[in-house]
N, C-alpha and C positions, 0 to 999 in steps of 0.2 A: 535462418532466422539468427538478426543479431548476436554478437557474445561479448559478455565483457570482456573490457580491457584492462584495465587497471583502477578506475576510481568506482567508488560505490555507486556515483551518475551513471556510470558503467553500467554497472549490476543493472540499475533499473531501466536501463533504455533498453537492455537486452529483452525484458517480460512486455517492454509496450509498442503497439504496434507504430508507426509511421505517423507523425501529426498532432502525438504526445510530447511535451517537450518539458524534458526533465532537469533538474539545478541542484545539485549536492553542494553542503557544506565545507566536503574536503577540498572540491575543487574551487571554491570560494576561497577557502583558507589558502589555497597556492597562490592565489591571486590576489594576495594581500587584504585579505577582510580579515577582521577578527571579533570574536564577542562582545566584545568594549562599542565597537562601531555598531553593531547590531544590533546593540541596547541603545544606544544613541539614535538609530535609526527608526527605531519605533514611531509609529504614525499615533497619533495622539490616542486615539481610543485602545491602540493594543497597549500602549504605555498605562495608558489607566487599569485596564482590565487585566493588567499582570505587574501592577504595582508591590503587590503584597506577595507574592509568589518567591519563596527561595531562589538563591542567586543562582543555582545548576539549572531549576526548572526553566527560570527566568531568561539565559542564556539561550538554552532550548528553545524556546519559545518564539525570541528573538532570531535566532540564527536559519529557521526553518522559514520563516515569514520572507527574511531576509533571498532565501532558495525560491520563493515562490513569487518575489518580486523582478529575480533573475528568471526567473524561467518566463516570465508575462512580457519584460522588456526580451527577452530573445525571441517572441511571437512577434515584437512590435507593438504590444497592447501597453498600455499606460499602468503604471506601477500603481495600488491602491491599498489602503487598511486591507489584513486578513483578518477580522475578528471572529470570534466562535458565536455561531446562530444555535440552534436549538439541538439539544443532547453534546454539544460542545462540537459540533461538526463546523470547519473553517469556510466563511462564506467568501466565494470568490467574486470579481466585478460581475456586471452582467456581461452573460454572452461568455460565459469562461465557465469551464468545467473544473476541477482538480480536486488534488488528495495530497495528505502532506504526512510524512511519517518520521518518526524516531526514535533509537533506540543508541544503549553504548557502540558508538563508534562511527556512527550513523544516522546522517539528518540530512532530509530531501525531500522535495518537492515535485510534484507532475501537475500537468497543466494544459488543458487543451481549448479548441475554439467549438462553443456549443454547437451552431453548425456541422460538425463533422461528428462530435461526440455526446451522448446523452447525459454521461457519468464514467468519473472514476474509481477505483477504489486500492489502493495499496498499503503493502504493512510487510515491515522489517524485522527481522530480531536475530539474536544469535543461537548461531549453530550449535544449540546443546538443546539438550534431552528435557522437555517438562518437568517441574516439581512434581514427585509424587501425591499423586491423587487425580492431578488437573487434567488427564486425558478421560479418565472418565466423567468429569463433568462439563466436557467441553466437545464430549463426540458421543455420535449413534452407535448401535454394535456395529453395524457393518461398518464403520469409518476403524471403531477399535479394531476388528478383525482385520482388517487391510494395516493398520499399523501396525499390529502384533506380529504377521505374516512378513512384513516388509523387515523389519527389526529385527527377527529369526535368521536371516537371510543375509544383511547386510547391518550389521548393527551401528556403524559409523554414520549413516543413513541418515538423521535425526528426522523423520516425516512425521514424528510426534507433534515436532513444534512446527514444521510444512502444514501440518493438518491446522493446527492452530492459527498460524500466518495468514491463510487462505481461509479462515472464515473470517478475519477480522477485515480480510482486503473486500469478501465477499458484504461483512453490514456496511463498510462504506460507501460502495458501489451501491447498495441499495436505497440507503435510508435519504440521501437525496432528492429522489425519485420518487418515493411512497411517502415517508414522513414517518414512520411506521418502526418500533422495533423491532430487530431481528433476532432472535435467540441462539443459543450454541443448536440449540436443539429442532431449529425451524430451517435448516438447508440441510441438505444431506450430500458430501462430496464424495467423488471419484476424481484418480488422481491417472495420467501418463506419463511415464518416464519414456525421454528421449534418450538420454543417455547418462553413463555415468562414469566418473573417473579419478580414476587413484592417484595422485601427485606427490610429492616431498610436500609440499604445502595444506596439503590434507586433501579431502575429498571434495568433489564438486558434481553436479548435476543437472538436470534441468527435465522439462515437461510442459504440460497441461493439466489443468483440472477443470471441474466443471460442478456447479453447485445446481442442485434441484430446489426449490423453493418449495415449501411442505407448507406454507399459509395464503391464504390471500393475495393474488399478484398484483391488486390495483397498485394502477403507479398515478401520480397527480400533474404529470408534463404533457401528455394527451399522447403520450407513445404506446407502446406494445406492452400489454402487461409481461411482468419478470417473473415467469414459470421456471427458468433457469439463466444461468449466469455462465459465463464462461471466461479463463484465463490463463497465464500463464505463470510458472514457477521458477525460481534458480534458487541453487545452493551453492555458493562462492564467495571467496575472501573471508570464511569465517561466518556470513550472514545466508539466512535463507529470507527470502523477497517474493511475495505473492502480490500480483496485479491482474487488475482488471479492468479492460476499458469497453465499455459500452456504447457500440456505434448507433448513428441515428439509423441508419438500415439493418439491424442487427436481428437475425431470425430468432421468433420466439418457439425455440427448441433446444433442445441439450448437443 
């Protein structure tokens, strides 16, 4: 399994399989990019769509699209506008699947060729607890029982935020293949932990998860129905990241 090496891009690469190209904003900053340039580089449709955004939101919008175009170039694919489609999902060029995520201190994009992958989903969050009351709103009873059991033995391991992030990644991978809403209650998640480490820099951990879909699994891409999705997760460098890559040949089972 790939392990993070230092950048937030490395953290994301550690949860995606080979064939998925990741680009992160901290890597682009290290290469000399900046937010002003990212905004200047917006394609006309993107500039128009973000014209009324507050400055911080527009900078995030522009920088993750810079990341997406960098990932496209890395795969030898011509850059293109990444506009918002139905329910705000990013629209990637033909024959490309992708996902973007941003939170305080992390902005990144992942893309892959559609010949290998049907869909991608990724979500990154700060490694900190959910606000009071949120866990009950986003989880099923079995998930809450697991979260509380883990926190009772390992309170520094914020698996409540991990559950939230994995639910978000599940939705991001689900929606492009179904064009249907997937609520927090519509998928039941289970997790496996591969290792947990305590260091001077804080706690880190990694593992896998499965999302059992509880609503009609019908898809629109001609592939197998989505009865379940599986992914990887990591807690590292102060972030929780969950990712799903639906391969073209993925078996329809947990």
